[in-house]
C-alpha positions as CSV (number, residue, x, y, z in Angstrom):
1,M,100.9,87.9,89.4
2,K,101.9,85.4,92.0
3,Y,105.7,85.3,92.7
4,S,105.6,81.6,93.4
5,K,104.6,80.9,89.8
6,L,108.0,82.2,88.7
7,F,109.8,79.5,90.5
8,N,107.4,76.7,89.9
9,K,108.8,73.5,88.4
10,N,106.9,74.1,85.2
11,S,107.9,77.7,84.7
12,K,109.9,78.8,81.7
13,L,112.5,80.3,84.0
14,Y,113.0,77.0,85.7
15,L,113.2,75.0,82.5
16,N,115.5,77.4,80.8
17,S,117.9,77.5,83.8
18,R,117.9,73.8,84.5
19,P,121.6,73.0,84.2
20,S,122.8,76.0,86.1
21,Y,120.5,76.1,89.2
22,P,120.1,73.3,91.7
23,D,116.6,72.3,92.8
24,E,117.4,73.4,96.4
25,L,117.8,76.9,95.2
26,Y,114.6,76.8,93.4
27,N,112.8,75.3,96.3
28,H,114.2,78.0,98.5
29,L,113.2,80.8,96.2
30,N,109.8,79.3,95.8
31,S,109.2,79.2,99.5
32,I,110.3,82.8,99.8
33,C,107.9,83.7,97.0
34,K,105.0,81.8,98.7
35,N,105.6,83.8,101.8
36,K,105.6,87.0,99.8
37,D,102.3,86.0,98.2
38,L,100.8,85.6,101.6
39,A,102.2,88.8,103.0
């Protein structure tokens, strides 16, 4: 399971949380998760 998939723009989590979380937060989490995938 790739972490970055969780914070992908098409993920259920992203779509369900749209009004409450800003894109910047998602981009930040996504970049952290990409780093985690590479580690």
